[in-house]
C-alpha positions in Angstrom: -34.7 -36.1 10.5 -35.1 -33.4 13.2 -31.7 -32.0 12.3 -32.6 -31.8 8.6 -35.7 -29.8 9.5 -33.6 -27.3 11.3 -30.9 -27.0 8.6 -32.0 -24.7 5.7 -29.8 -26.3 3.1 -31.1 -29.8 3.9 -34.7 -28.6 3.8 -33.9 -26.8 0.5 -32.4 -29.9 -1.1 -35.2 -32.1 0.2 -37.7 -30.2 -2.0 -35.9 -31.5 -5.1 -36.0 -34.9 -6.7 -32.8 -37.0 -6.1 -32.2 -37.7 -9.8 -29.5 -35.5 -11.4 -30.2 -34.4 -15.0 -28.1 -32.6 -17.5 -29.8 -29.7 -19.4 -29.0 -26.7 -21.6 -30.5 -23.5 -20.2 -31.1 -20.2 -21.9 -30.5 -17.8 -19.0 -32.5 -14.6 -18.8 -30.0 -12.6 -16.8 -27.1 -12.9 -14.4 -27.7 -13.7 -10.7 -28.6 -10.9 -8.4 -27.7 -10.4 -4.8 -28.3 -13.5 -2.7 -30.8 -13.6 0.1 -29.7 -14.8 3.5 -31.3 -18.0 4.9 -29.7 -18.7 8.3 -26.0 -19.3 7.8 -26.5 -19.8 4.0 -27.0 -17.7 0.9 -29.8 -18.5 -1.6 -29.3 -17.3 -5.1 -30.7 -18.0 -8.5 -31.9 -16.5 -11.8 -34.7 -17.0 -14.3 -34.4 -19.1 -17.5 -36.3 -18.5 -20.7 -36.1 -22.0 -22.2 -34.1 -25.3 -21.8 -33.3 -28.5 -23.6 -33.1 -32.0 -22.0 -29.7 -33.3 -22.9 -30.9 -36.9 -22.7 -33.8 -36.6 -25.1 -33.2 -33.3 -27.0 -36.7 -32.1 -25.9 -37.1 -28.3 -25.9 -39.1 -26.7 -23.1 -40.4 -23.1 -23.3 -40.2 -21.4 -19.9 -40.4 -19.5 -17.8 -38.4 -21.5 -15.3 -35.6 -21.0 -12.7 -32.3 -22.3 -11.5 -31.2 -21.9 -7.9 -28.5 -22.9 -5.4 -28.0 -22.6 -1.7 -24.5 -22.3 -0.3 -22.5 -21.3 2.8 -20.5 -18.1 2.0 -16.9 -18.8 1.5 -17.3 -22.5 1.0 -19.0 -22.4 -2.5 -15.7 -22.1 -4.4 -17.2 -21.0 -7.7 -20.5 -19.3 -7.2 -22.5 -19.7 -10.4 -22.7 -16.6 -12.5 -24.2 -16.2 -16.0 -24.2 -13.8 -18.9 -27.6 -12.5 -19.9 -29.1 -14.6 -22.7 -26.2 -17.1 -22.5 -26.7 -20.8 -23.0 -25.2 -23.1 -20.3 -24.9 -26.8 -19.7 -25.9 -27.5 -16.1 -26.5 -30.5 -14.0 -29.7 -30.0 -12.0 -32.3 -31.6 -9.8 -36.0 -30.8 -10.5 -38.3 -29.5 -7.9 -40.8 -32.1 -6.6 -43.8 -29.9 -7.1 -42.6 -27.5 -9.8 -40.5 -29.2 -12.5 -39.7 -25.9 -14.1 -37.7 -25.0 -10.9 -34.2 -26.5 -10.7 -31.5 -26.8 -8.1 -28.0 -26.3 -9.5 -25.7 -29.3 -8.9 -22.9 -28.3 -11.1 -22.4 -25.7 -13.9 -20.5 -27.4 -16.7 -19.9 -24.3 -18.8 -21.2 -22.4 -21.8 -22.8 -24.4 -24.6 -24.4 -23.9 -28.0 -27.9 -25.0 -29.2 -29.4 -23.6 -32.4 -32.9 -23.6 -31.0 -32.0 -21.8 -27.8 -29.9 -19.3 -29.7 -32.8 -18.6 -32.1 -35.0 -17.9 -29.0 -32.4 -15.6 -27.7 -32.2 -13.6 -30.9 -36.0 -13.2 -30.9 -35.8 -12.1 -27.3 -33.3 -9.4 -28.1 -35.7 -7.7 -30.6 -37.4 -4.6 -29.2 -41.1 -4.8 -28.5 -43.2 -1.7 -28.4 -46.8 -1.0 -27.6 -48.4 1.8 -29.6 -51.5 3.2 -28.0 -53.6 6.4 -28.0 -52.2 7.1 -24.5 -48.5 6.8 -25.6 -45.8 4.4 -26.8 -44.5 1.9 -24.3 -41.4 -0.3 -24.7 -41.1 -3.7 -23.1 -38.3 -4.2 -20.6 -37.9 -8.0 -20.6 -35.7 -8.1 -17.5 -38.6 -6.8 -15.5 -41.5 -8.0 -17.6 -43.0 -4.6 -17.9 -43.7 -2.0 -20.5 -42.4 1.5 -19.7 -43.3 4.8 -21.1 -45.1 8.1 -20.5 -48.6 9.4 -20.9 -50.2 12.9 -20.7 -51.7 13.7 -17.3 -53.6 16.9 -17.0 -51.2 18.6 -19.3 -48.0 17.0 -17.9 -46.1 13.9 -18.6 -46.1 11.0 -16.1 -44.4 7.7 -16.0 -46.4 4.5 -16.6 -45.4 0.9 -16.1 -47.5 -1.9 -17.5 -46.7 -5.4 -16.2 -47.0 -8.6 -18.3 -46.8 -12.2 -17.2 -43.3 -13.5 -17.2 -42.1 -14.3 -20.7 -45.2 -12.8 -22.3 -45.8 -9.6 -24.3 -49.6 -9.2 -23.9 -50.4 -6.2 -21.6 -54.2 -6.4 -22.3 -55.5 -6.2 -18.7 -53.0 -3.6 -17.6 -53.7 -1.4 -20.7 -57.5 -1.6 -20.0 -56.9 -0.4 -16.5 -54.7 2.5 -17.8 -57.5 3.4 -20.2 -60.0 3.3 -17.4 -57.9 5.6 -15.2 -57.2 8.0 -18.0 -60.8 8.2 -19.2 -61.5 11.1 -16.7 -58.1 12.2 -15.4 -59.4 15.2 -13.5 -62.0 13.1 -11.6 -59.5 10.3 -10.8 -56.8 12.8 -9.7 -59.1 14.6 -7.4 -60.5 11.3 -6.0 -57.1 9.7 -5.3 -55.8 12.9 -3.5 -59.0 13.0 -1.4 -58.4 9.4 -0.5 -54.9 10.2 0.7 -56.1 13.2 2.7 -58.8 11.1 4.4 -56.5 8.3 5.5 -55.8 8.8 9.2 -53.2 6.1 9.5 -51.0 7.9 7.0 -50.7 10.8 9.4 -49.4 8.7 12.3 -46.0 9.1 10.7 -46.0 12.9 11.4 -45.2 14.6 14.6 -48.0 16.9 15.7 -47.6 20.3 14.2 -44.4 19.6 12.4 -45.9 19.8 9.0 -49.1 21.5 7.7 -51.5 18.7 6.9 -54.1 20.9 5.3 -53.7 20.9 1.5 -50.8 18.4 1.6 -52.5 16.1 -0.9 -52.3 19.0 -3.4 -48.6 19.6 -2.8 -47.3 16.1 -3.5 -46.9 16.6 -7.2 -47.7 14.3 -10.1 -48.4 10.5 -9.8 -46.7 7.6 -11.5 -48.8 4.6 -12.5 -47.7 1.0 -12.0 -50.3 -1.5 -13.3 -50.0 -5.2 -12.8 -50.7 -7.9 -15.4 -53.9 -8.7 -13.5 -55.1 -5.1 -13.9 -54.6 -4.0 -10.3 -52.7 -0.7 -10.1 -50.6 1.4 -7.7 -50.7 5.2 -7.9 -47.4 6.4 -6.6 -46.7 9.9 -5.2 -43.4 11.2 -3.7 -44.2 11.8 -0.1 -41.2 14.0 0.3 -39.7 15.2 3.6 -42.9 14.8 5.8 -42.8 11.1 5.2 -39.0 10.6 5.3 -38.7 10.3 1.6 -41.1 7.4 1.4 -43.5 7.1 -1.5 -47.3 7.2 -0.9 -48.9 4.3 -2.9 -52.6 4.0 -3.3 -53.8 0.6 -4.5 -56.5 0.4 -7.1 -58.4 -2.8 -7.9 -59.3 -4.0 -11.4 -62.6 -2.2 -11.2 -61.1 1.1 -10.4 -61.9 1.1 -6.6 -59.3 2.3 -4.1 -58.4 -0.6 -1.7 -55.6 0.7 0.5 -52.7 3.0 1.0 -49.1 2.3 2.0 -45.8 4.1 2.5 -43.0 2.4 0.5 -39.3 2.9 0.2 
């Protein structure tokens, strides 16, 4: 037992039920780069829907399929085509039955219901608003577009919950921010200028601090499905190319500042 607790793969497998089931999965996209867990690689992808082969029951997602393997020993690392249907033997997570451990990929499959969901998924989804037109990127579960900002165009990203299309809370935050752009822009730049920890990155006298907040250009807005937002500025050379990100809560209050990238 003590050995299992120290072995990442044993701990990973212990979080899944022992029963192996065969299911058909509609895969959202191919696997990305694996993450390292000790001597192992952990990889997986998201699934949109799946069918129980034993009963024919259809489940709407979202869900996931994952595997852990030692590099070089997993002879055929699973890989999937976006919006492909695959027959896979899996074990269900003990706490989250929508999360699955891959036991064996049996190959591509066909199912009319899953293929109909895939066709619907391929259709473009746009959000037409007074602030601009935003198109849904389903791979990242976010709407992308531009809006006018003090006479210029800026990028806007509106998150949605996985598998959903409603951006209501994110859109309301965008409307709140844009209601008085001049006031918000001045306030967020003043917040940056007043943050002492931000300037710990700079060597004394190397860059002129005064007026820096006015030289960082236009923001980008990234707003979560919960309505919380990040206002992103390019920090440029003084901050090693990092972005300056000001966090904004659902009520419009600034809650923190970070360097990212």
